[in-house]
C-alpha positions as CSV (number, residue, x, y, z in Angstrom):
1,X,-89.6,50.2,109.0
2,X,-89.1,47.0,107.1
3,X,-92.2,46.0,105.1
4,X,-91.3,42.7,103.5
5,X,-89.9,40.1,105.9
6,X,-91.8,36.9,104.9
7,X,-89.6,34.6,107.0
8,X,-89.6,36.7,110.2
9,X,-89.9,34.5,113.3
10,X,-89.0,36.5,116.4
11,X,-87.9,40.1,117.2
12,X,-86.7,42.4,120.0
13,X,-85.9,46.0,120.5
14,X,-82.8,47.3,122.1
15,X,-80.4,50.3,121.9
16,X,-82.6,52.0,119.3
17,X,-82.7,49.0,116.9
18,X,-85.2,46.3,116.1
19,X,-83.6,42.9,115.6
20,X,-85.6,40.3,113.6
21,X,-84.9,36.6,113.2
22,X,-85.2,35.6,109.5
23,X,-83.9,33.0,107.0
24,X,-81.2,35.5,106.0
25,X,-79.9,35.9,109.6
26,X,-80.5,38.7,112.1
27,X,-82.1,41.6,110.3
28,X,-81.6,45.0,111.9
29,X,-84.1,47.9,111.4
30,X,-83.3,51.4,112.5
31,X,-85.7,52.7,115.1
32,X,-84.3,55.5,117.2
33,X,-80.6,54.9,116.4
34,X,-78.7,54.8,113.1
35,X,-76.4,52.2,111.8
36,X,-73.7,54.5,110.5
37,X,-71.4,56.4,112.9
38,X,-72.0,60.1,112.8
39,X,-68.4,61.2,112.9
40,X,-69.1,64.9,113.3
41,X,-70.9,64.3,116.6
42,X,-68.1,62.3,118.2
43,X,-65.8,63.8,120.9
44,X,-62.1,63.4,120.8
45,X,-62.0,60.4,123.2
46,X,-64.6,58.7,121.0
47,X,-62.7,59.5,117.8
48,X,-59.5,58.0,119.3
49,X,-61.4,54.9,120.4
50,X,-62.9,54.3,117.0
51,X,-59.6,54.8,115.2
52,X,-57.7,52.6,117.6
53,X,-60.3,49.9,117.1
54,X,-59.6,50.0,113.4
55,X,-55.8,49.9,113.9
56,X,-55.3,53.5,112.7
57,X,-52.9,55.9,114.4
58,X,-55.1,58.2,116.5
59,X,-53.0,61.3,116.7
60,X,-53.8,64.9,115.8
61,X,-56.4,67.4,116.7
62,X,-60.2,66.8,116.6
63,X,-60.5,67.9,112.9
64,X,-57.7,65.6,111.8
65,X,-59.1,62.7,113.8
66,X,-62.5,63.2,112.1
67,X,-60.9,63.3,108.7
68,X,-59.1,60.1,109.4
69,X,-62.3,58.4,110.6
70,X,-64.3,59.6,107.6
71,X,-61.6,58.1,105.3
72,X,-61.8,54.8,107.1
73,X,-65.6,54.8,106.9
74,X,-65.5,55.5,103.2
75,X,-63.1,52.6,102.7
76,X,-65.5,50.4,104.6
77,X,-68.5,51.5,102.5
78,X,-66.5,50.7,99.4
79,X,-65.8,47.2,100.7
80,X,-69.4,46.7,101.5
81,X,-70.4,47.7,98.0
82,X,-67.7,45.7,96.2
83,X,-68.9,42.4,97.7
84,X,-72.6,43.4,97.9
85,X,-72.5,43.2,101.6
86,X,-75.9,44.1,103.1
87,X,-76.1,46.8,105.8
88,X,-79.4,45.6,107.1
89,X,-78.0,42.3,108.5
90,X,-75.8,41.8,111.6
91,X,-72.6,40.2,110.2
92,X,-71.4,37.5,112.6
93,X,-67.8,36.4,113.2
94,X,-69.0,32.7,113.5
95,X,-71.8,30.9,111.7
96,X,-75.1,30.2,113.3
97,X,-77.0,27.8,111.0
98,X,-80.4,29.2,111.8
99,X,-81.6,32.1,113.9
100,X,-84.9,31.0,115.3
101,X,-85.5,33.0,118.4
102,X,-83.9,36.0,120.1
103,X,-84.1,38.5,123.0
104,X,-81.9,41.2,124.4
105,X,-79.7,40.7,127.5
106,X,-78.4,44.3,127.4
107,X,-78.0,47.2,125.0
108,X,-75.1,45.4,123.4
109,X,-75.9,41.7,123.9
110,X,-78.5,39.6,122.1
111,X,-79.4,36.0,123.2
112,X,-80.1,33.8,120.1
113,X,-81.5,30.3,119.9
114,X,-80.8,28.1,116.9
115,X,-83.1,25.1,116.5
116,X,-80.7,23.5,113.9
117,X,-77.6,23.8,116.1
118,X,-79.7,23.0,119.2
119,X,-77.7,25.7,121.0
120,X,-78.2,29.2,122.5
121,X,-75.6,31.9,121.8
122,X,-74.7,35.3,123.1
123,X,-74.0,37.9,120.4
124,X,-72.1,41.1,121.2
125,X,-73.3,43.8,118.9
126,X,-71.0,46.6,117.7
127,X,-71.0,49.3,115.0
128,X,-68.3,49.0,112.4
129,X,-69.0,52.5,111.0
130,X,-71.3,51.4,108.2
131,X,-73.4,48.5,109.7
132,X,-73.5,46.2,112.7
133,X,-71.2,43.2,113.4
134,X,-71.6,40.5,116.0
135,X,-69.2,38.5,118.1
136,X,-70.7,35.0,118.8
137,X,-70.1,33.0,122.0
138,X,-71.9,29.7,122.7
139,X,-73.8,29.8,126.0
140,X,-75.3,26.4,126.3
141,X,-76.9,23.4,124.5
142,X,-80.7,22.9,124.5
143,X,-82.0,20.6,127.3
144,X,-81.9,16.9,126.4
145,X,-84.8,15.9,124.1
146,X,-85.9,19.5,123.5
147,X,-85.8,20.3,119.7
148,X,-87.2,23.8,119.5
149,X,-87.0,27.0,121.5
150,X,-90.3,28.9,121.1
151,X,-89.9,32.1,123.1
152,X,-87.2,33.9,125.1
153,X,-87.0,36.8,127.5
154,X,-84.7,38.2,130.2
155,X,-85.6,39.3,133.7
156,X,-83.6,40.0,136.9
157,X,-80.3,38.8,135.4
158,X,-81.7,35.5,134.1
159,X,-82.7,34.2,130.7
160,X,-86.1,32.5,130.5
161,X,-87.1,30.4,127.5
162,X,-89.9,28.0,126.5
163,X,-89.2,24.9,124.5
164,X,-90.9,21.8,123.1
165,X,-89.8,18.2,122.4
166,X,-90.4,15.9,119.4
167,X,-93.9,15.9,117.9
168,X,-96.2,13.7,119.9
169,X,-94.0,13.7,123.0
170,X,-95.8,16.0,125.4
171,X,-93.5,15.4,128.4
172,X,-90.5,17.3,127.0
173,X,-89.8,21.0,127.0
174,X,-91.4,23.6,129.2
175,X,-90.4,26.8,130.9
176,X,-86.7,27.1,131.8
177,X,-84.5,29.6,133.7
178,X,-80.8,30.1,132.9
179,X,-78.4,32.1,135.1
180,X,-76.4,34.1,132.5
181,X,-73.2,33.6,134.5
182,X,-73.4,29.8,134.9
183,X,-75.4,29.1,131.8
184,X,-77.1,26.1,133.4
185,X,-80.8,25.7,132.5
186,X,-83.3,24.8,135.3
187,X,-86.8,23.6,134.4
188,X,-89.5,25.6,136.2
189,X,-92.6,24.2,134.5
190,X,-92.5,20.9,132.6
191,X,-94.7,20.4,129.6
192,X,-97.3,17.7,129.9
193,X,-100.4,16.4,128.1
194,X,-102.3,19.1,130.0
195,X,-99.8,22.0,129.7
196,X,-97.6,23.4,126.9
197,X,-95.7,26.6,127.6
198,X,-95.6,28.8,124.5
199,X,-95.1,32.6,124.6
200,X,-93.5,34.1,127.7
201,X,-93.0,37.6,129.2
202,X,-91.8,39.1,132.5
203,X,-94.8,40.0,134.7
204,X,-95.0,41.2,138.3
205,X,-92.0,39.4,139.7
206,X,-92.7,36.3,137.8
207,X,-93.0,34.9,134.2
208,X,-96.4,35.0,132.4
209,X,-96.9,32.4,129.7
210,X,-99.5,31.2,127.3
211,X,-100.6,27.6,127.7
212,X,-101.8,26.3,124.3
213,X,-103.1,23.1,125.8
214,X,-105.6,24.8,128.2
215,X,-106.0,28.0,126.2
216,X,-105.1,30.2,129.2
217,X,-102.6,32.7,130.3
218,X,-100.7,31.6,133.4
219,X,-97.9,32.8,135.5
220,X,-95.0,31.1,137.2
221,X,-93.7,32.6,140.5
222,X,-90.8,31.2,142.4
223,X,-92.8,31.2,145.7
224,X,-96.3,30.3,144.6
225,X,-95.7,28.2,141.5
226,X,-98.2,28.3,138.6
227,X,-101.4,30.3,138.8
228,X,-104.0,31.3,136.1
229,X,-104.1,34.9,135.0
230,X,-106.7,34.7,132.3
231,X,-108.9,32.3,130.5
232,X,-111.7,29.9,131.4
233,X,-109.9,26.9,129.8
234,X,-112.4,26.7,126.9
235,X,-111.9,27.5,123.3
236,X,-113.7,30.8,122.3
237,X,-113.4,34.5,121.7
238,X,-115.0,35.9,124.8
239,X,-113.8,39.3,126.1
240,X,-114.4,40.9,129.5
241,X,-113.3,39.8,132.9
242,X,-110.0,37.9,132.6
243,X,-111.5,35.0,134.7
244,X,-114.2,34.4,132.1
245,X,-112.3,35.3,128.9
246,X,-111.7,32.6,126.3
247,X,-109.1,32.1,123.6
248,X,-108.7,29.9,120.6
249,X,-105.0,29.5,120.4
250,X,-103.0,31.8,122.7
251,X,-99.5,32.2,121.4
252,X,-97.2,35.2,121.5
253,X,-97.1,37.2,124.7
254,X,-95.4,40.4,125.8
255,X,-95.7,42.8,128.8
256,X,-95.7,46.5,129.3
257,X,-94.6,48.4,132.4
258,X,-95.4,45.3,134.6
259,X,-99.1,46.2,134.2
260,X,-100.4,45.2,130.8
261,X,-100.2,41.9,129.0
262,X,-100.6,41.7,125.2
263,X,-101.6,38.3,123.8
264,X,-101.6,37.1,120.2
265,X,-104.4,34.7,119.6
266,X,-103.1,33.1,116.4
267,X,-106.3,31.2,115.5
268,X,-108.6,34.2,116.1
269,X,-106.0,36.4,114.3
270,X,-106.1,39.2,116.9
271,X,-104.2,40.8,119.8
272,X,-105.8,41.1,123.2
273,X,-104.8,43.5,125.9
274,X,-105.1,42.5,129.5
275,X,-105.4,45.5,131.8
276,X,-104.1,43.7,134.9
277,X,-104.8,40.1,135.8
278,X,-108.1,40.7,137.5
279,X,-109.5,43.0,134.9
280,X,-110.6,43.0,131.3
281,X,-109.1,41.3,128.2
């Protein structure tokens, strides 16, 4: 795994790769998949598809097709080397000025937020034989007066994201839902002087979120609205029953198998595990 990513901001795992937001762009780390195409393992139909994608005549038997594809891959490796093109970055066909937050929509599609562009993009990820390339499509512009997307996740065909407004203006930003077909954001929970949505994660038919104003973990559900999952609302570092637990600065949040919630308390410098909402932190 990557050891030195000082500018890393956000990450997700999909299709055997870990994708990380950084100052250099979208960093890709091999997890259970490999960046380079293993030509010897491809079937004839896959060989034909790869050669056709490269504009190469895809005729001949399997051995001949493999030889052709190996030659093309060697040419591409030479091109990478000649311009010192990195293989650990997703090379995009359009510029995204900053990559500040991301999540996966499918095995091949990443959702990326850029706080400089004030836009959210879809990026179709493909192997080029040596590394990964991305085709960028703009999805939507940030909601009015929101300047920063903090966290993103997908669930049940929708994108959910948390955002904040300008410093000192507590009534902007919040938790939003976006239908990935219409790309129209809908505000579910509005930030206020008493609530600021930060980390978010799918959880039990709703969206769990950390509230850094009340130091609690809460959940939004389309039928019941907002409820408290954990935290007594006081600053502290108390473990035990979720109702009486306390946090200093609840930030990043993720879920596992719709049962466990992992919370990063950035001020305490630790990760807490919630074994179900009514049980222990």
